[in-house]
Each structure stands twice: as structure tokens, then as C-alpha cells.
N, CA and C atoms as an extended XYZ file, in Angstrom:
408
Properties=species:S:1:pos:R:3:atomname:S:1:resname:S:1:resid:I:1 pbc="F F F"
N         5.658      -19.261      -10.264 N   UNK     1
C         5.286      -18.121       -9.416 CA  UNK     1
C         4.632      -17.135      -10.816 C   UNK     1
N         3.347      -16.192      -10.046 N   UNK     2
C         2.949      -16.126      -10.379 CA  UNK     2
C         3.082      -14.088      -10.728 C   UNK     2
N         3.119      -13.693      -12.130 N   UNK     3
C         3.069      -12.484      -12.615 CA  UNK     3
C         2.175      -10.990      -12.263 C   UNK     3
N         2.609      -10.010      -11.985 N   UNK     4
C         1.342       -8.828      -12.039 CA  UNK     4
C         0.692       -8.875      -12.806 C   UNK     4
N         0.189       -9.424      -13.688 N   UNK     5
C        -0.216       -9.869      -14.589 CA  UNK     5
C        -1.753      -10.205      -14.468 C   UNK     5
N        -0.783      -11.512      -14.157 N   UNK     6
C        -2.015      -12.769      -13.349 CA  UNK     6
C        -2.953      -12.467      -11.941 C   UNK     6
N        -2.123      -11.315      -11.366 N   UNK     7
C        -2.911      -11.248       -9.619 CA  UNK     7
C        -3.837      -10.018      -10.969 C   UNK     7
N        -3.300       -9.105      -11.403 N   UNK     8
C        -4.216       -8.051      -12.163 CA  UNK     8
C        -5.691       -8.684      -12.473 C   UNK     8
N        -5.585       -9.560      -13.475 N   UNK     9
C        -6.490      -10.374      -13.547 CA  UNK     9
C        -7.175      -11.093      -13.170 C   UNK     9
N        -6.878      -11.306      -11.717 N   UNK    10
C        -7.975      -11.749      -10.631 CA  UNK    10
C        -8.570      -11.097       -9.940 C   UNK    10
N        -7.663       -9.763       -9.856 N   UNK    11
C        -8.691       -8.773       -8.822 CA  UNK    11
C        -9.737       -8.566      -10.142 C   UNK    11
N        -9.578       -8.051      -11.648 N   UNK    12
C       -10.973       -7.565      -12.221 CA  UNK    12
C       -11.744       -8.927      -12.405 C   UNK    12
N       -11.545      -10.087      -12.001 N   UNK    13
C       -12.399      -11.298      -12.475 CA  UNK    13
C       -13.147      -11.471      -11.289 C   UNK    13
N       -14.846      -11.008      -11.971 N   UNK    14
C       -15.714      -10.243      -11.001 CA  UNK    14
C       -16.297      -11.878      -10.113 C   UNK    14
N       -15.783      -12.928      -10.492 N   UNK    15
C       -16.233      -14.308       -9.633 CA  UNK    15
C       -15.256      -14.620       -9.251 C   UNK    15
N       -13.990      -13.494       -8.429 N   UNK    16
C       -13.107      -13.964       -7.860 CA  UNK    16
C       -13.645      -13.389       -6.289 C   UNK    16
N       -13.370      -13.895       -5.488 N   UNK    17
C       -13.916      -14.204       -3.852 CA  UNK    17
C       -12.827      -13.133       -3.115 C   UNK    17
N       -11.864      -12.900       -3.931 N   UNK    18
C       -10.405      -12.337       -3.024 CA  UNK    18
C        -9.701      -13.533       -2.533 C   UNK    18
N       -10.116      -14.442       -2.426 N   UNK    19
C        -9.160      -15.704       -2.133 CA  UNK    19
C        -8.229      -15.846       -2.528 C   UNK    19
N        -8.021      -16.626       -3.876 N   UNK    20
C        -7.486      -16.442       -5.030 CA  UNK    20
C        -5.957      -14.909       -5.007 C   UNK    20
N        -6.639      -13.860       -4.817 N   UNK    21
C        -5.724      -12.701       -5.557 CA  UNK    21
C        -4.820      -13.044       -4.366 C   UNK    21
N        -5.348      -13.097       -2.951 N   UNK    22
C        -4.701      -12.930       -2.065 CA  UNK    22
C        -3.588      -13.631       -1.368 C   UNK    22
N        -3.618      -15.059       -2.147 N   UNK    23
C        -2.907      -16.209       -2.652 CA  UNK    23
C        -1.918      -16.148       -3.590 C   UNK    23
N        -2.045      -15.267       -4.584 N   UNK    24
C        -1.033      -14.699       -5.427 CA  UNK    24
C        -0.447      -13.952       -4.916 C   UNK    24
N        -1.010      -12.585       -4.003 N   UNK    25
C        -0.133      -12.038       -3.549 CA  UNK    25
C         0.799      -12.707       -2.272 C   UNK    25
N         0.229      -13.845       -1.521 N   UNK    26
C         0.811      -14.894       -0.393 CA  UNK    26
C         2.031      -15.068       -1.555 C   UNK    26
N         2.010      -15.093       -2.521 N   UNK    27
C         3.248      -16.581       -3.274 CA  UNK    27
C         4.241      -15.070       -3.819 C   UNK    27
N         3.755      -13.756       -4.663 N   UNK    28
C         4.199      -12.910       -4.813 CA  UNK    28
C         5.551      -12.465       -4.114 C   UNK    28
N         5.016      -12.272       -2.547 N   UNK    29
C         5.351      -12.226       -0.836 CA  UNK    29
C         6.981      -12.725       -0.901 C   UNK    29
N         6.443      -14.562       -0.545 N   UNK    30
C         7.622      -15.203       -0.455 CA  UNK    30
C         8.331      -15.331       -1.791 C   UNK    30
N         8.550      -14.976       -2.692 N   UNK    31
C         9.320      -15.298       -3.736 CA  UNK    31
C        10.420      -14.138       -3.210 C   UNK    31
N         9.999      -12.859       -2.879 N   UNK    32
C        10.785      -11.642       -2.356 CA  UNK    32
C        11.115      -10.627       -3.679 C   UNK    32
N        10.709      -11.159       -4.754 N   UNK    33
C        11.241      -10.796       -6.027 CA  UNK    33
C        10.856       -9.264       -6.072 C   UNK    33
N        11.495       -7.850       -6.205 N   UNK    34
C        11.491       -7.190       -5.948 CA  UNK    34
C        11.456       -5.833       -7.184 C   UNK    34
N        11.968       -7.003       -8.050 N   UNK    35
C        11.472       -6.570       -9.595 CA  UNK    35
C        10.399       -6.633       -9.627 C   UNK    35
N         9.406       -6.674       -9.101 N   UNK    36
C         7.841       -6.886       -9.443 CA  UNK    36
C         7.177       -5.733       -8.818 C   UNK    36
N         7.926       -4.436       -7.679 N   UNK    37
C         7.813       -3.360       -7.287 CA  UNK    37
C         7.391       -2.354       -8.281 C   UNK    37
N         8.119       -2.458       -9.341 N   UNK    38
C         7.608       -1.093      -10.380 CA  UNK    38
C         6.111       -1.333      -10.841 C   UNK    38
N         5.932       -2.174      -11.254 N   UNK    39
C         5.180       -2.785      -12.144 CA  UNK    39
C         3.829       -2.803      -11.211 C   UNK    39
N         3.659       -3.304       -9.810 N   UNK    40
C         2.897       -3.032       -8.733 CA  UNK    40
C         2.769       -2.112       -8.713 C   UNK    40
N         3.415       -1.073       -8.453 N   UNK    41
C         3.604        0.568       -8.217 CA  UNK    41
C         2.753        1.084       -9.670 C   UNK    41
N         2.788        0.665      -10.834 N   UNK    42
C         1.919        1.499      -11.578 CA  UNK    42
C         0.634        1.279      -11.695 C   UNK    42
N         0.302       -0.560      -11.352 N   UNK    43
C        -0.911       -1.058      -11.489 CA  UNK    43
C        -1.741       -0.654      -10.098 C   UNK    43
N        -0.945       -0.012       -9.418 N   UNK    44
C        -1.674        0.871       -8.124 CA  UNK    44
C        -2.144        1.852       -8.283 C   UNK    44
N        -1.289        2.665       -9.292 N   UNK    45
C        -1.505        4.061       -9.708 CA  UNK    45
C        -3.545        3.689      -10.795 C   UNK    45
N        -3.385        2.658      -11.442 N   UNK    46
C        -4.308        1.838      -12.413 CA  UNK    46
C        -5.543        2.213      -11.746 C   UNK    46
N        -5.432        1.348      -11.156 N   UNK    47
C        -6.713        0.895       -9.555 CA  UNK    47
C        -6.791        2.405       -8.985 C   UNK    47
N        -5.731        3.339       -8.552 N   UNK    48
C        -6.609        4.454       -8.174 CA  UNK    48
C        -7.271        5.175       -9.027 C   UNK    48
N        -7.003        5.660       -9.879 N   UNK    49
C        -7.366        6.453      -11.208 CA  UNK    49
C        -8.860        5.719      -11.637 C   UNK    49
N        -9.092        4.160      -11.269 N   UNK    50
C       -10.239        3.973      -11.648 CA  UNK    50
C       -11.385        4.239      -10.673 C   UNK    50
N       -10.683        4.165       -9.823 N   UNK    51
C       -11.594        4.655       -8.361 CA  UNK    51
C       -11.807        2.954       -7.918 C   UNK    51
N       -10.866        1.951       -8.209 N   UNK    52
C       -11.053        0.363       -7.916 CA  UNK    52
C       -10.528        0.150       -6.255 C   UNK    52
N       -11.434        0.437       -4.953 N   UNK    53
C       -10.650        0.372       -4.060 CA  UNK    53
C       -10.184       -1.107       -3.634 C   UNK    53
N       -10.987       -2.303       -3.644 N   UNK    54
C       -10.187       -3.115       -3.605 CA  UNK    54
C        -9.602       -3.541       -4.275 C   UNK    54
N        -8.524       -3.072       -6.071 N   UNK    55
C        -7.541       -3.711       -6.238 CA  UNK    55
C        -6.584       -2.976       -5.587 C   UNK    55
N        -7.119       -1.448       -5.452 N   UNK    56
C        -5.971       -0.622       -4.307 CA  UNK    56
C        -5.297       -1.456       -3.325 C   UNK    56
N        -6.294       -1.932       -2.182 N   UNK    57
C        -5.869       -2.686       -1.166 CA  UNK    57
C        -4.868       -4.204       -1.933 C   UNK    57
N        -5.468       -4.955       -2.661 N   UNK    58
C        -4.661       -5.962       -2.837 CA  UNK    58
C        -3.601       -5.479       -3.632 C   UNK    58
N        -3.164       -4.588       -4.116 N   UNK    59
C        -1.767       -4.209       -4.468 CA  UNK    59
C        -0.858       -3.803       -3.605 C   UNK    59
N        -1.429       -3.000       -2.504 N   UNK    60
C        -1.027       -2.280       -1.380 CA  UNK    60
C        -0.184       -3.464       -0.884 C   UNK    60
N        -0.910       -4.739       -0.297 N   UNK    61
C        -0.449       -5.549        0.372 CA  UNK    61
C         0.736       -5.811       -0.259 C   UNK    61
N         0.937       -6.310       -1.717 N   UNK    62
C         1.688       -7.000       -2.332 CA  UNK    62
C         3.230       -5.980       -2.281 C   UNK    62
N         3.056       -4.828       -2.485 N   UNK    63
C         4.425       -3.482       -2.404 CA  UNK    63
C         4.448       -3.776       -1.048 C   UNK    63
N         4.044       -3.791        0.112 N   UNK    64
C         4.247       -3.266        2.092 CA  UNK    64
C         5.335       -4.726        1.732 C   UNK    64
N         4.602       -6.201        1.441 N   UNK    65
C         4.961       -7.331        1.148 CA  UNK    65
C         6.271       -7.173        0.381 C   UNK    65
N         6.463       -6.971        0.060 N   UNK    66
C         7.676       -7.206       -1.295 CA  UNK    66
C         8.829       -5.855       -1.074 C   UNK    66
N         7.918       -4.725       -0.509 N   UNK    67
C         9.121       -3.547       -0.853 CA  UNK    67
C         9.433       -3.270        0.715 C   UNK    67
N         8.821       -3.921        1.711 N   UNK    68
C         8.456       -3.578        2.745 CA  UNK    68
C         8.277       -1.893        3.305 C   UNK    68
N         8.649       -0.911        4.439 N   UNK    69
C         8.584        0.301        4.879 CA  UNK    69
C         8.728        1.105        3.135 C   UNK    69
N         9.670        0.880        2.661 N   UNK    70
C         9.922        1.371        1.568 CA  UNK    70
C         8.577        1.631        0.732 C   UNK    70
N         7.548        1.047        0.734 N   UNK    71
C         6.649        1.305        0.315 CA  UNK    71
C         5.526        2.172        0.971 C   UNK    71
N         5.994        2.923        1.790 N   UNK    72
C         4.933        3.680        2.415 CA  UNK    72
C         4.751        4.655        1.955 C   UNK    72
N         5.799        5.182        1.223 N   UNK    73
C         4.930        6.792        0.645 CA  UNK    73
C         4.075        6.100       -0.477 C   UNK    73
N         4.008        5.123       -1.082 N   UNK    74
C         3.453        4.610       -2.588 CA  UNK    74
C         2.165        4.429       -1.416 C   UNK    74
N         1.774        3.877       -0.480 N   UNK    75
C         0.555        3.411        0.145 CA  UNK    75
C         0.070        5.040        1.570 C   UNK    75
N         0.924        5.944        1.728 N   UNK    76
C         0.553        6.993        1.952 CA  UNK    76
C        -0.674        7.609        0.811 C   UNK    76
N         0.818        7.798       -0.551 N   UNK    77
C        -0.309        8.241       -1.438 CA  UNK    77
C        -1.300        8.119       -1.674 C   UNK    77
N        -1.769        6.442       -1.845 N   UNK    78
C        -2.664        5.978       -1.786 CA  UNK    78
C        -3.768        6.172       -1.340 C   UNK    78
N        -3.915        6.336        0.108 N   UNK    79
C        -4.814        6.731        1.322 CA  UNK    79
C        -5.005        7.868        1.030 C   UNK    79
N        -4.440        8.833        0.523 N   UNK    80
C        -4.611       10.419        0.283 CA  UNK    80
C        -6.257       10.455       -1.001 C   UNK    80
N        -5.802        9.629       -1.471 N   UNK    81
C        -7.117        9.511       -2.391 CA  UNK    81
C        -8.476        9.074       -2.026 C   UNK    81
N        -9.680        9.719       -2.354 N   UNK    82
C       -10.395        9.566       -2.115 CA  UNK    82
C       -11.414        8.012       -2.762 C   UNK    82
N       -11.355        7.075       -2.248 N   UNK    83
C       -12.274        6.471       -3.109 CA  UNK    83
C       -13.809        6.092       -3.062 C   UNK    83
N       -13.795        6.562       -1.909 N   UNK    84
C       -15.557        6.347       -1.252 CA  UNK    84
C       -15.538        5.327       -0.071 C   UNK    84
N       -14.582        4.492       -0.062 N   UNK    85
C       -14.516        3.608        1.123 CA  UNK    85
C       -13.634        3.847        2.329 C   UNK    85
N       -14.121        3.036        3.151 N   UNK    86
C       -13.450        3.161        4.940 CA  UNK    86
C       -12.363        2.745        4.692 C   UNK    86
N       -11.498        2.814        3.931 N   UNK    87
C        -9.971        2.338        3.260 CA  UNK    87
C        -9.327        1.450        5.135 C   UNK    87
N       -10.242        0.557        5.913 N   UNK    88
C       -10.522       -0.047        6.924 CA  UNK    88
C        -9.196       -0.899        6.244 C   UNK    88
N        -8.908       -1.271        4.953 N   UNK    89
C        -8.018       -2.841        4.384 CA  UNK    89
C        -6.149       -2.276        4.602 C   UNK    89
N        -6.674       -0.721        3.902 N   UNK    90
C        -5.716       -0.201        3.632 CA  UNK    90
C        -4.704        0.023        4.746 C   UNK    90
N        -6.163        1.656        5.452 N   UNK    91
C        -5.379        1.873        6.602 CA  UNK    91
C        -4.563        0.902        7.624 C   UNK    91
N        -4.839       -0.315        7.840 N   UNK    92
C        -4.500       -1.352        8.446 CA  UNK    92
C        -2.965       -1.912        7.919 C   UNK    92
N        -3.079       -2.517        6.609 N   UNK    93
C        -1.338       -2.784        5.911 CA  UNK    93
C        -0.670       -1.296        6.459 C   UNK    93
N        -0.847       -0.171        6.321 N   UNK    94
C        -0.598        1.264        5.742 CA  UNK    94
C         0.673        1.133        7.651 C   UNK    94
N        -0.658        1.075        8.974 N   UNK    95
C        -0.478        0.392       10.449 CA  UNK    95
C         0.473       -0.728       10.532 C   UNK    95
N         0.546       -2.188       10.441 N   UNK    96
C         1.165       -2.772       10.047 CA  UNK    96
C         2.905       -2.752        9.677 C   UNK    96
N         3.048       -1.786        8.909 N   UNK    97
C         4.020       -1.427        7.911 CA  UNK    97
C         4.830       -1.239        8.894 C   UNK    97
N         4.412        0.603        9.422 N   UNK    98
C         4.797        0.900       10.487 CA  UNK    98
C         5.416        0.366       11.605 C   UNK    98
N         4.581       -0.564       11.739 N   UNK    99
C         5.038       -0.604       13.312 CA  UNK    99
C         6.592       -1.646       12.990 C   UNK    99
N         6.776       -1.974       11.969 N   UNK   100
C         7.815       -3.243       11.714 CA  UNK   100
C         9.237       -1.972       11.568 C   UNK   100
N         9.515       -0.944       11.735 N   UNK   101
C        10.083        0.390       11.446 CA  UNK   101
C         9.859        1.404       11.835 C   UNK   101
N         9.870        1.621       12.745 N   UNK   102
C         9.137        2.502       13.457 CA  UNK   102
C         9.811        3.673       12.826 C   UNK   102
N        11.267        3.545       13.155 N   UNK   103
C        12.336        4.681       12.722 CA  UNK   103
C        12.313        5.517       11.875 C   UNK   103
N        12.728        4.200       10.386 N   UNK   104
C        12.282        4.468        8.984 CA  UNK   104
C        10.812        5.429        8.810 C   UNK   104
N         9.589        4.514        9.538 N   UNK   105
C         8.458        5.120        9.506 CA  UNK   105
C         8.390        6.489        9.519 C   UNK   105
N         8.633        7.111       10.546 N   UNK   106
C         8.662        8.642       11.190 CA  UNK   106
C         9.603        9.147       10.062 C   UNK   106
N        10.758        8.181        9.619 N   UNK   107
C        11.045        9.656        8.608 CA  UNK   107
C        10.709        9.681        7.588 C   UNK   107
N        10.256        8.975        7.198 N   UNK   108
C         9.458        8.926        5.353 CA  UNK   108
C         8.449        9.504        6.035 C   UNK   108
N         7.487        9.462        6.901 N   UNK   109
C         6.288       10.478        7.067 CA  UNK   109
C         6.285       11.688        7.905 C   UNK   109
N         8.046       11.923        7.986 N   UNK   110
C         8.339       13.574        8.581 CA  UNK   110
C         8.233       14.470        7.083 C   UNK   110
N         9.188       13.180        6.231 N   UNK   111
C         9.523       14.030        4.646 CA  UNK   111
C         7.937       14.473        4.085 C   UNK   111
N         6.831       13.315        4.323 N   UNK   112
C         5.564       13.304        3.139 CA  UNK   112
C         4.493       14.720        4.379 C   UNK   112
N         5.056       14.441        5.223 N   UNK   113
C         4.253       15.647        6.033 CA  UNK   113
C         4.803       17.312        5.449 C   UNK   113
N         5.628       17.425        4.391 N   UNK   114
C         6.025       18.265        3.647 CA  UNK   114
C         5.611       18.805        1.986 C   UNK   114
N         4.638       17.082        2.179 N   UNK   115
C         4.472       16.731        0.873 CA  UNK   115
C         3.631       18.097        0.068 C   UNK   115
N         3.535       18.264       -1.538 N   UNK   116
C         2.721       19.577       -2.072 CA  UNK   116
C         1.624       19.495       -1.672 C   UNK   116
N         0.956       18.103       -1.606 N   UNK   117
C        -0.671       17.901       -1.411 CA  UNK   117
C        -1.341       18.044       -0.050 C   UNK   117
N        -1.872       18.431        0.257 N   UNK   118
C        -2.520       18.643        1.334 CA  UNK   118
C        -3.059       17.383        1.267 C   UNK   118
N        -3.879       16.456        1.344 N   UNK   119
C        -4.563       14.903        1.115 CA  UNK   119
C        -3.283       14.345        2.122 C   UNK   119
N        -1.977       14.094        1.029 N   UNK   120
C        -1.077       13.932        1.403 CA  UNK   120
C        -0.487       14.336        2.501 C   UNK   120
N        -0.036       14.967        3.026 N   UNK   121
C         0.000       15.653        4.161 CA  UNK   121
C        -0.264       15.346        5.817 C   UNK   121
N        -1.942       15.601        5.294 N   UNK   122
C        -2.698       15.119        6.360 CA  UNK   122
C        -2.644       13.377        6.646 C   UNK   122
N        -2.522       12.918        5.687 N   UNK   123
C        -2.497       11.311        5.683 CA  UNK   123
C        -1.396       11.001        6.463 C   UNK   123
N        -0.473       11.689        6.381 N   UNK   124
C         1.122       11.362        6.597 CA  UNK   124
C         0.783       11.263        8.229 C   UNK   124
N         0.253       13.000        8.308 N   UNK   125
C        -0.002       13.266        9.836 CA  UNK   125
C        -0.940       12.069       10.600 C   UNK   125
N        -1.550       11.599       10.140 N   UNK   126
C        -2.786       10.707       10.654 CA  UNK   126
C        -1.748        9.724       11.286 C   UNK   126
N        -0.459        9.247       10.013 N   UNK   127
C        -0.135        7.860       10.521 CA  UNK   127
C         1.107        8.287       11.554 C   UNK   127
N         1.435        9.109       11.688 N   UNK   128
C         2.771        9.503       12.356 CA  UNK   128
C         1.650        9.324       13.781 C   UNK   128
N         0.583        9.456       13.768 N   UNK   129
C         0.299        9.698       15.670 CA  UNK   129
C        -0.163        8.335       15.906 C   UNK   129
N         0.585        7.354       14.921 N   UNK   130
C         0.174        6.165       15.906 CA  UNK   130
C         1.706        5.360       16.718 C   UNK   130
N         3.014        6.807       15.816 N   UNK   131
C         3.887        6.415       16.408 CA  UNK   131
C         4.300        6.382       17.630 C   UNK   131
N         5.394        5.798       18.482 N   UNK   132
C         5.622        5.913       19.879 CA  UNK   132
C         6.639        8.059       19.674 C   UNK   132
N         5.930        8.421       20.451 N   UNK   133
C         6.607        9.562       20.717 CA  UNK   133
C         8.416        9.396       20.194 C   UNK   133
N         9.025       10.605       19.617 N   UNK   134
C        10.218       10.671       19.089 CA  UNK   134
C        10.827       10.818       20.523 C   UNK   134
N        11.878       10.928       21.334 N   UNK   135
C        12.612       11.338       22.245 CA  UNK   135
C        13.684       12.113       22.382 C   UNK   135
N        14.425       11.641       20.564 N   UNK   136
C        15.682       12.193       20.610 CA  UNK   136
C        15.599       13.928       20.449 C   UNK   136
């Protein structure tokens, strides 16, 4: 099994073509080791602070795979940070995640809609648009 540090080294390797990084993510997800989530969340923040959208996207996939819908607040907050990219990969990860458990996603996104950060509120509103209308 690979560690988060090995994944980060792979992400930071200029010769990596992303195949290896995503192989490590797949192995992490297959392990189901939720103990990796806090370390991955820390690394996500580091990549965001560095403005590294590739690192953000790889770590976001690992978080989504390991933490499931509970990673949604982290991913919405990550998407709310403008790193100057189109965010296609991250947004796809978010949309796949919310489609797995729309009821839980709605609750999390509605909570994020009251966040102190305007960009988090805006990103949560964007994601809510992809959910079926709540008929309750």
C-alpha cells in the first residue's frame, strides 16, 4: 500500500504523466483506509496554498474515494479557491460525489450555503443546481 507522502512525491515529480499518481489514488481508495483522510486534507490545503491545481485535483479524487460524501465540504471549499484553471476535473469529482447520495449532499450543500465565505456560498449554490428539486 502506498502512503500519502508517496502520492505527494509522485504529484510533485515533473516527469510523472499523472498515470502513476492516479494508480496510487486507486490503490488508496481500494484499501478503504479512512485514516488517510486527515493527511490528505492537509495536503489538499498545501496544494491550494501553492496554487497547484493538478495536486488539488489528485488529492480531491483520493478524498472523494476514501471519505465519500463527507469529503464534499472540503471539495467545495477547494473549488471556491480560484487557482486560475477551468476546474473541469475538480468539478467532475464534485458532481460524481453528489450523485452518489443526493440527500446527504443536499444537507451538506445547504449548510455550506450559509458559510462565512462568499466564494464557498457561491460554489455550494452552483453544486445545488445539479440536484433534483427537493419535493419535501
